[in-house]
C-alpha atoms as an extended CHARMM CRD file, in Angstrom:
* protein
*
       140  EXT
         1         1  UNK       CA            -27.3420000000      -16.9750000000      -32.6720000000  PROA      1               0.0000000000
         2         2  UNK       CA            -23.9840000000      -18.7840000000      -32.5860000000  PROA      2               0.0000000000
         3         3  UNK       CA            -22.1740000000      -15.4880000000      -33.0680000000  PROA      3               0.0000000000
         4         4  UNK       CA            -23.9280000000      -14.0280000000      -30.0170000000  PROA      4               0.0000000000
         5         5  UNK       CA            -22.9140000000      -17.0130000000      -27.8730000000  PROA      5               0.0000000000
         6         6  UNK       CA            -19.2850000000      -16.8560000000      -29.0320000000  PROA      6               0.0000000000
         7         7  UNK       CA            -19.1750000000      -13.0880000000      -28.4610000000  PROA      7               0.0000000000
         8         8  UNK       CA            -20.6550000000      -13.5180000000      -24.9730000000  PROA      8               0.0000000000
         9         9  UNK       CA            -18.1140000000      -16.2030000000      -24.0830000000  PROA      9               0.0000000000
        10        10  UNK       CA            -15.2470000000      -14.0830000000      -25.4230000000  PROA      10              0.0000000000
        11        11  UNK       CA            -16.4490000000      -11.0710000000      -23.4180000000  PROA      11              0.0000000000
        12        12  UNK       CA            -16.6630000000      -13.2260000000      -20.2860000000  PROA      12              0.0000000000
        13        13  UNK       CA            -13.1320000000      -14.5570000000      -20.7760000000  PROA      13              0.0000000000
        14        14  UNK       CA            -11.7780000000      -11.0480000000      -21.4000000000  PROA      14              0.0000000000
        15        15  UNK       CA            -13.5160000000       -9.7090000000      -18.2890000000  PROA      15              0.0000000000
        16        16  UNK       CA            -12.1010000000      -12.5620000000      -16.1950000000  PROA      16              0.0000000000
        17        17  UNK       CA             -8.5600000000      -11.9850000000      -17.4790000000  PROA      17              0.0000000000
        18        18  UNK       CA             -8.8600000000       -8.2220000000      -16.9440000000  PROA      18              0.0000000000
        19        19  UNK       CA            -10.1080000000       -8.7560000000      -13.3830000000  PROA      19              0.0000000000
        20        20  UNK       CA             -7.2600000000      -11.1480000000      -12.6360000000  PROA      20              0.0000000000
        21        21  UNK       CA             -4.6720000000       -8.7090000000      -14.0250000000  PROA      21              0.0000000000
        22        22  UNK       CA             -6.0760000000       -5.8660000000      -11.9380000000  PROA      22              0.0000000000
        23        23  UNK       CA             -6.1340000000       -7.8040000000       -8.6610000000  PROA      23              0.0000000000
        24        24  UNK       CA             -3.1200000000      -10.1350000000       -8.9130000000  PROA      24              0.0000000000
        25        25  UNK       CA             -0.8570000000       -7.7120000000       -7.0150000000  PROA      25              0.0000000000
        26        26  UNK       CA             -3.4300000000       -6.7930000000       -4.3810000000  PROA      26              0.0000000000
        27        27  UNK       CA             -1.9260000000       -7.1570000000       -0.9210000000  PROA      27              0.0000000000
        28        28  UNK       CA              1.5550000000       -8.0350000000       -2.2210000000  PROA      28              0.0000000000
        29        29  UNK       CA              4.3340000000       -6.0250000000       -0.5520000000  PROA      29              0.0000000000
        30        30  UNK       CA              6.6640000000       -4.8260000000       -3.3190000000  PROA      30              0.0000000000
        31        31  UNK       CA             10.0940000000       -3.3090000000       -2.9010000000  PROA      31              0.0000000000
        32        32  UNK       CA             10.3970000000        0.1990000000       -4.3390000000  PROA      32              0.0000000000
        33        33  UNK       CA             13.5460000000        0.9000000000       -6.3280000000  PROA      33              0.0000000000
        34        34  UNK       CA             15.2430000000        4.0140000000       -4.9440000000  PROA      34              0.0000000000
        35        35  UNK       CA             15.0390000000        5.8240000000       -8.2800000000  PROA      35              0.0000000000
        36        36  UNK       CA             11.2990000000        5.1680000000       -8.6570000000  PROA      36              0.0000000000
        37        37  UNK       CA             10.1790000000        6.2550000000       -5.1810000000  PROA      37              0.0000000000
        38        38  UNK       CA             10.1280000000        9.8140000000       -3.8860000000  PROA      38              0.0000000000
        39        39  UNK       CA             13.5250000000       11.0190000000       -2.7000000000  PROA      39              0.0000000000
        40        40  UNK       CA             14.2100000000       11.3440000000        1.0010000000  PROA      40              0.0000000000
        41        41  UNK       CA             12.4330000000       14.4280000000        2.2480000000  PROA      41              0.0000000000
        42        42  UNK       CA             10.3960000000       14.9820000000       -0.9400000000  PROA      42              0.0000000000
        43        43  UNK       CA              7.0150000000       15.2070000000        0.7330000000  PROA      43              0.0000000000
        44        44  UNK       CA              7.8770000000       12.5260000000        3.2750000000  PROA      44              0.0000000000
        45        45  UNK       CA              8.9210000000       15.0740000000        5.9120000000  PROA      45              0.0000000000
        46        46  UNK       CA              5.4290000000       16.5440000000        6.1970000000  PROA      46              0.0000000000
        47        47  UNK       CA              3.9660000000       13.1030000000        6.9260000000  PROA      47              0.0000000000
        48        48  UNK       CA              5.7230000000       13.1160000000       10.3110000000  PROA      48              0.0000000000
        49        49  UNK       CA              7.8780000000       10.0360000000        9.7460000000  PROA      49              0.0000000000
        50        50  UNK       CA              9.8460000000        8.5600000000       12.6270000000  PROA      50              0.0000000000
        51        51  UNK       CA             13.5300000000        9.4800000000       12.7630000000  PROA      51              0.0000000000
        52        52  UNK       CA             14.3940000000        6.4870000000       14.9770000000  PROA      52              0.0000000000
        53        53  UNK       CA             12.9510000000        3.6080000000       12.9650000000  PROA      53              0.0000000000
        54        54  UNK       CA             10.7740000000        2.6420000000       10.0130000000  PROA      54              0.0000000000
        55        55  UNK       CA              7.3210000000        4.1190000000        9.5050000000  PROA      55              0.0000000000
        56        56  UNK       CA              4.2880000000        2.4460000000        7.9700000000  PROA      56              0.0000000000
        57        57  UNK       CA              2.0550000000        4.9900000000        6.1990000000  PROA      57              0.0000000000
        58        58  UNK       CA             -1.4390000000        3.7210000000        5.4700000000  PROA      58              0.0000000000
        59        59  UNK       CA             -3.6760000000        5.7300000000        3.1090000000  PROA      59              0.0000000000
        60        60  UNK       CA             -7.3740000000        5.2620000000        3.8590000000  PROA      60              0.0000000000
        61        61  UNK       CA            -10.7760000000        6.9540000000        3.8270000000  PROA      61              0.0000000000
        62        62  UNK       CA            -13.9310000000        6.6190000000        5.9460000000  PROA      62              0.0000000000
        63        63  UNK       CA            -15.7960000000        5.0540000000        3.0190000000  PROA      63              0.0000000000
        64        64  UNK       CA            -13.0820000000        2.4110000000        2.3530000000  PROA      64              0.0000000000
        65        65  UNK       CA            -14.1960000000       -0.9800000000        3.7010000000  PROA      65              0.0000000000
        66        66  UNK       CA            -10.8550000000       -2.8630000000        3.4260000000  PROA      66              0.0000000000
        67        67  UNK       CA             -9.0180000000        0.0460000000        5.1130000000  PROA      67              0.0000000000
        68        68  UNK       CA            -10.2670000000       -1.1470000000        8.5240000000  PROA      68              0.0000000000
        69        69  UNK       CA             -8.6300000000       -4.5410000000        7.9410000000  PROA      69              0.0000000000
        70        70  UNK       CA             -5.3660000000       -2.8700000000        6.9000000000  PROA      70              0.0000000000
        71        71  UNK       CA             -5.4560000000       -0.7200000000       10.0430000000  PROA      71              0.0000000000
        72        72  UNK       CA             -5.8170000000       -3.8170000000       12.2320000000  PROA      72              0.0000000000
        73        73  UNK       CA             -3.0000000000       -5.6870000000       10.4490000000  PROA      73              0.0000000000
        74        74  UNK       CA             -0.6310000000       -2.6980000000       10.5640000000  PROA      74              0.0000000000
        75        75  UNK       CA             -1.3780000000       -1.9540000000       14.2350000000  PROA      75              0.0000000000
        76        76  UNK       CA             -0.7680000000       -5.6090000000       15.1400000000  PROA      76              0.0000000000
        77        77  UNK       CA              2.5650000000       -5.7530000000       13.2820000000  PROA      77              0.0000000000
        78        78  UNK       CA              3.7540000000       -2.3920000000       14.6490000000  PROA      78              0.0000000000
        79        79  UNK       CA              2.8760000000       -3.4570000000       18.2110000000  PROA      79              0.0000000000
        80        80  UNK       CA              4.7090000000       -6.7800000000       17.7690000000  PROA      80              0.0000000000
        81        81  UNK       CA              7.8770000000       -5.2340000000       16.3470000000  PROA      81              0.0000000000
        82        82  UNK       CA              8.0820000000       -2.2970000000       18.7400000000  PROA      82              0.0000000000
        83        83  UNK       CA             10.1410000000        0.4340000000       17.0630000000  PROA      83              0.0000000000
        84        84  UNK       CA              7.8480000000        0.8660000000       14.0570000000  PROA      84              0.0000000000
        85        85  UNK       CA              5.6850000000        3.9860000000       13.7490000000  PROA      85              0.0000000000
        86        86  UNK       CA              2.2570000000        3.9110000000       12.0790000000  PROA      86              0.0000000000
        87        87  UNK       CA              0.6700000000        6.9160000000       10.3920000000  PROA      87              0.0000000000
        88        88  UNK       CA             -2.7650000000        6.8090000000        8.8080000000  PROA      88              0.0000000000
        89        89  UNK       CA             -3.4490000000        9.4230000000        6.1250000000  PROA      89              0.0000000000
        90        90  UNK       CA             -7.0810000000       10.1760000000        5.2490000000  PROA      90              0.0000000000
        91        91  UNK       CA             -7.2730000000       10.4900000000        1.4710000000  PROA      91              0.0000000000
        92        92  UNK       CA            -10.2540000000       12.8530000000        1.6910000000  PROA      92              0.0000000000
        93        93  UNK       CA             -8.5170000000       15.1490000000        4.1970000000  PROA      93              0.0000000000
        94        94  UNK       CA             -5.0980000000       15.1430000000        2.4650000000  PROA      94              0.0000000000
        95        95  UNK       CA             -5.4510000000       14.4500000000       -1.2780000000  PROA      95              0.0000000000
        96        96  UNK       CA             -2.1280000000       16.2560000000       -1.9010000000  PROA      96              0.0000000000
        97        97  UNK       CA             -0.2050000000       13.5420000000       -0.0160000000  PROA      97              0.0000000000
        98        98  UNK       CA             -1.9860000000       10.8520000000       -2.0080000000  PROA      98              0.0000000000
        99        99  UNK       CA             -1.0230000000       12.5680000000       -5.2710000000  PROA      99              0.0000000000
       100       100  UNK       CA              2.5560000000       13.0700000000       -4.1450000000  PROA      100             0.0000000000
       101       101  UNK       CA              2.9860000000        9.3520000000       -3.5100000000  PROA      101             0.0000000000
       102       102  UNK       CA              0.9270000000        8.2420000000       -6.5410000000  PROA      102             0.0000000000
       103       103  UNK       CA             -1.8050000000        6.6070000000       -4.4710000000  PROA      103             0.0000000000
       104       104  UNK       CA             -4.3380000000        5.5320000000       -7.0790000000  PROA      104             0.0000000000
       105       105  UNK       CA             -6.4340000000        3.1060000000       -5.0390000000  PROA      105             0.0000000000
       106       106  UNK       CA             -7.3440000000        2.3850000000       -1.4470000000  PROA      106             0.0000000000
       107       107  UNK       CA             -6.0640000000        0.9580000000        0.7220000000  PROA      107             0.0000000000
       108       108  UNK       CA             -2.4180000000        1.7050000000       -0.0940000000  PROA      108             0.0000000000
       109       109  UNK       CA              0.3700000000        1.1600000000        2.4090000000  PROA      109             0.0000000000
       110       110  UNK       CA              3.9030000000        2.5580000000        2.1490000000  PROA      110             0.0000000000
       111       111  UNK       CA              6.9180000000        1.6390000000        4.2740000000  PROA      111             0.0000000000
       112       112  UNK       CA              9.6430000000        4.2340000000        4.8460000000  PROA      112             0.0000000000
       113       113  UNK       CA             13.0450000000        3.6710000000        6.4300000000  PROA      113             0.0000000000
       114       114  UNK       CA             14.3300000000        5.9480000000        9.1990000000  PROA      114             0.0000000000
       115       115  UNK       CA             15.9780000000        8.2050000000        6.5770000000  PROA      115             0.0000000000
       116       116  UNK       CA             12.5850000000        8.9650000000        5.0230000000  PROA      116             0.0000000000
       117       117  UNK       CA             13.1080000000        6.8540000000        1.8890000000  PROA      117             0.0000000000
       118       118  UNK       CA             10.1580000000        4.8760000000        0.6170000000  PROA      118             0.0000000000
       119       119  UNK       CA             11.2580000000        1.2290000000        0.5980000000  PROA      119             0.0000000000
       120       120  UNK       CA              8.0770000000       -0.8280000000        0.1240000000  PROA      120             0.0000000000
       121       121  UNK       CA              4.5480000000       -0.3880000000       -1.1680000000  PROA      121             0.0000000000
       122       122  UNK       CA              1.3700000000       -2.4250000000       -1.2820000000  PROA      122             0.0000000000
       123       123  UNK       CA             -2.1590000000       -1.8830000000       -2.5420000000  PROA      123             0.0000000000
       124       124  UNK       CA             -4.9310000000       -3.8650000000       -0.9350000000  PROA      124             0.0000000000
       125       125  UNK       CA             -4.7860000000       -5.6920000000        2.3890000000  PROA      125             0.0000000000
       126       126  UNK       CA             -1.2470000000       -6.9470000000        3.1080000000  PROA      126             0.0000000000
       127       127  UNK       CA             -0.5380000000      -10.1120000000        5.0520000000  PROA      127             0.0000000000
       128       128  UNK       CA              0.9680000000       -9.5250000000        8.4980000000  PROA      128             0.0000000000
       129       129  UNK       CA              3.8400000000      -11.9140000000        7.6790000000  PROA      129             0.0000000000
       130       130  UNK       CA              4.7110000000       -9.9270000000        4.5360000000  PROA      130             0.0000000000
       131       131  UNK       CA              4.7760000000       -6.6430000000        6.4760000000  PROA      131             0.0000000000
       132       132  UNK       CA              7.0030000000       -8.2010000000        9.1550000000  PROA      132             0.0000000000
       133       133  UNK       CA              9.3800000000       -9.5240000000        6.4840000000  PROA      133             0.0000000000
       134       134  UNK       CA              9.6580000000       -6.0630000000        4.9330000000  PROA      134             0.0000000000
       135       135  UNK       CA             10.0920000000       -4.2570000000        8.2720000000  PROA      135             0.0000000000
       136       136  UNK       CA             12.5760000000       -6.5280000000       10.0800000000  PROA      136             0.0000000000
       137       137  UNK       CA             15.6120000000       -5.6060000000        7.9200000000  PROA      137             0.0000000000
       138       138  UNK       CA             14.7910000000       -1.9170000000        8.4420000000  PROA      138             0.0000000000
       139       139  UNK       CA             14.9940000000       -2.3760000000       12.2240000000  PROA      139             0.0000000000
       140       140  UNK       CA             18.5740000000       -3.6870000000       12.1600000000  PROA      140             0.0000000000
């Protein structure tokens, strides 16, 4: 009986730690090192990135609940900053693009500079302030 209780508690603790590890980076905008992101033009050209400013690429799907929140946040930030393009890629319609950019979960948001280099990445729903902070240096 005691062994069952201890095993149940241990399983609960392990599940909690695993859940925390899986979600701790959700929504955090992370800088992509140039050598780890796709090179300029490697698949980015076919996304239709802006040549005059940064582009926010948001991977979504009709069945993704949080993707609607990401869309609203990205549209708000892009409207506020002006020269930022926003492209939404439907994972179901274009799975090749998702594979090319290693999109493993939805929603995933990528930020490209005007040269087509991936500069930032986030999984989950980003905060508007974090997106602005990532985009402002790319507008200079």
